[in-house]
ZAPA-471616 format. One record per residue: residue in one letter; x, y, z of N, C-alpha, C in turn. Coordinates in nm, 4 decimals. Layout:
   rest       n_px       n_py       n_pz      ca_px      ca_py      ca_pz       c_px       c_py       c_pz
      A          X          Y          Z          X          Y          Z          X          Y          Z
...
This chain:
   rest       n_px       n_py       n_pz      ca_px      ca_py      ca_pz       c_px       c_py       c_pz
      M     6.1120    14.6845    33.6064     6.0409    14.5966    33.5183     6.0792    14.4537    33.5534
      K     5.9769    14.3670    33.5587     5.9987    14.2260    33.5881     5.9889    14.1462    33.4588
      A     6.0654    14.0386    33.4514     6.0605    13.9501    33.3341     6.0495    13.8065    33.3827
      D     5.9394    13.7425    33.3515     5.9139    13.6047    33.3898     5.8540    13.5306    33.2707
      A     5.8513    13.3975    33.2777     5.7926    13.3164    33.1710     5.7088    13.2059    33.2335
      A     5.6027    13.1664    33.1625     5.5138    13.0613    33.2122     5.5006    12.9502    33.1087
      D     5.4949    12.8265    33.1574     5.4719    12.7096    33.0725     5.3396    12.6477    33.1156
      P     5.2349    12.6581    33.0328     5.1060    12.6021    33.0715     5.0995    12.4502    33.0599
      G     5.2015    12.3881    33.0030     5.1997    12.2436    32.9820     5.1099    12.2086    32.8646
      Q     5.0918    12.0792    32.8413     5.0069    12.0368    32.7297     4.8610    12.0588    32.7668
      T     4.7989    12.1500    32.6969     4.6617    12.1905    32.7249     4.5690    12.1366    32.6171
      A     4.4564    12.0810    32.6590     4.3598    12.0209    32.5663     4.2937    12.1273    32.4802
      T     4.3366    12.1347    32.3543     4.2790    12.2280    32.2573     4.2603    12.1534    32.1258
      D     4.2063    12.2203    32.0268     4.1953    12.1595    31.8945     4.3327    12.1256    31.8385
      S     4.4311    12.2070    31.8690     4.5671    12.1856    31.8179     4.6313    12.0590    31.8739
      T     4.5921    12.0178    31.9945     4.6493    11.8975    32.0552     4.5561    11.7778    32.0414
      G     4.4484    11.7941    31.9674     4.3526    11.6854    31.9522     4.2803    11.6527    32.0811
      G     4.2710    11.7498    32.1704     4.2008    11.7291    32.2969     4.2853    11.6631    32.4038
      L     4.4152    11.6392    32.3758     4.5023    11.5758    32.4750     4.5555    11.6795    32.5724
      G     4.5656    11.6429    32.6976     4.6198    11.7315    32.7998     4.5144    11.7748    32.8994
      H     4.5545    11.8668    32.9854     4.4642    11.9171    33.0901     4.3785    12.0306    33.0349
      G     4.2805    12.0716    33.1117     4.1885    12.1768    33.0697     4.2555    12.3132    33.0580
      V     4.1943    12.3999    32.9815     4.2481    12.5334    32.9578     4.2582    12.6122    33.0886
      T     4.1601    12.5995    33.1764     4.1667    12.6739    33.3028     4.2848    12.6269    33.3873
      D     4.3175    12.4970    33.3827     4.4349    12.4477    33.4558     4.5632    12.5016    33.3932
      G     4.5662    12.5115    33.2611     4.6831    12.5657    33.1927     4.7073    12.7115    33.2239
      A     4.6034    12.7828    33.2637     4.6174    12.9248    33.2965     4.6787    12.9461    33.4347
      D     4.6859    12.8441    33.5167     4.7363    12.8592    33.6545     4.8713    12.9299    33.6636
      P     4.9753    12.8871    33.5890     5.1035    12.9568    33.6043     5.0995    13.1011    33.5533
      V     5.0192    13.1278    33.4529     5.0068    13.2644    33.4001     4.9426    13.3548    33.5054
      V     4.8375    13.3069    33.5682     4.7695    13.3844    33.6729     4.8624    13.4050    33.7919
      A     4.9388    13.3021    33.8283     5.0316    13.3149    33.9409     5.1335    13.4261    33.9151
      L     5.1876    13.4311    33.7937     5.2845    13.5368    33.7623     5.2176    13.6735    33.7564
      A     5.0977    13.6791    33.7003     5.0280    13.8073    33.6850     4.9880    13.8674    33.8195
      T     4.9713    13.7848    33.9200     4.9281    13.8346    34.0506     5.0421    13.8462    34.1509
      T     5.1662    13.8242    34.1058     5.2818    13.8425    34.1934     5.2994    13.9910    34.2198
      G     5.3193    14.0260    34.3431     5.3338    14.1666    34.3805     5.4616    14.2287    34.3260
      P     5.4729    14.3604    34.3351     5.5894    14.4301    34.2809     5.7208    14.3930    34.3497
      D     5.7141    14.3419    34.4704     5.8348    14.3004    34.5413     5.8646    14.1523    34.5234
      G     5.7860    14.0837    34.4413     5.8049    13.9411    34.4182     5.9266    13.9120    34.3335
      P     5.9593    13.7831    34.3181     6.0771    13.7444    34.2419     6.0626    13.7773    34.0930
      T     6.1744    13.7811    34.0229     6.1760    13.8046    33.8801     6.2762    13.7085    33.8160
      G     6.2684    13.6919    33.6868     6.3603    13.6026    33.6170     6.3262    13.4567    33.6371
      Q     6.1998    13.4272    33.6631     6.1618    13.2884    33.6890     6.0865    13.2279    33.5710
      F     6.0945    13.0962    33.5606     6.0227    13.0176    33.4609     5.9319    12.9258    33.5411
      V     5.8010    12.9433    33.5291     5.7054    12.8770    33.6160     5.6129    12.7859    33.5363
      G     5.5918    12.6655    33.5893     5.4954    12.5717    33.5331     5.3796    12.5539    33.6285
      R     5.2939    12.4593    33.5993     5.1762    12.4372    33.6839     5.2141    12.3925    33.8247
      S     5.3295    12.3281    33.8416     5.3711    12.2771    33.9724     5.4682    12.3686    34.0437
      G     5.4998    12.4822    33.9838     5.5930    12.5747    34.0469     5.7100    12.6063    33.9551
      P     5.8193    12.6592    34.0128     5.9352    12.6997    33.9335     5.9964    12.5818    33.8565
      L     6.0418    12.6116    33.7335     6.1080    12.5135    33.6488     6.2507    12.5597    33.6227
      P     6.3423    12.4648    33.5987     6.4804    12.5065    33.5657     6.4845    12.5687    33.4261
      W     6.5737    12.6647    33.4073     6.5904    12.7287    33.2772     6.6542    12.6336    33.1845
């Protein structure tokens, strides 16, 4: 079992008053983690620009 976390960043929604990037851009780190193969890394925290420090 793999355990990873994603930070979509500030995404423009009603909750943020429309501030931030688009929802599809915010999905980038989630999609990247979801499509990582079974031999890929685990225990990572990923943002839109790549790995983030814990």
